[in-house]
C-alpha positions, 0 to 999 in steps of 0.5 A: 397815689403818692409813692414812697421808697423805704430803705434800710438794711444790714440788720433786722433792726434797720428793717423792722421799723419799716415793716411797722410802717407798711400797714399804715402807709398802705391804709393811707393809700401810699404806693410803697417800694423798697430798696435794699441789698441783693442778699441782705435780711431786708430782702427776705423780710420785705418780700414777705410783705408783697412790696416791690423790692429793688436791690443796689450794691453797697459796701459796709462802712467799717470803723476799723482798718480793713482792706475791704474798706478800699473795695467797698468804696467802689461798691458804694459808688456803684450803688449810688449810680444804681439807686439814682437810676432806680429813683429816677425810674420809680419817681417817688414823692419821698424816701424814708431811710432807716439806716444801715449801709444800704441806705447811703447809696439810696439817700444820695440817689434821692438827693441827686434826683431832687427827692426829699429824704427823711432819715430816722434814727432810733438809737441815742447816737446815729450810726455811720450811715445815718451820719452820712445821710443826715446832711442830705435829708429834709428831715431827721427823726426822732426829733424831726428837725427840719434841714 
């Protein structure tokens, strides 16, 4: 059985596309895991689906000056370490990232473990997290451009 890790969060807009994929993936025989934040909306939404849920630390990637930009760098670094260990333990065949600030540590953790990543962006312009994640992806959607 193939295993996929879904990630994305911060807003329901990053989670609902993953929710739409879950029935299709289950029907096709995938073992699904989800990595999000401890207190994000993604945890509440995904746990209703009876999908194994894991949390990692993450900081918001702000586009404005804030003292939290400094502390959040360390949260992202901690999240990368946590995601790297989780992905090593889960051993997924692929990671599918919908974006949002939690996706950055998960994508980097996948890359460090040699796990292929698909990044999906449904907005016309990529968000900050997906801009960071794209260079580490094997495939970027919606155009499904191979990397």
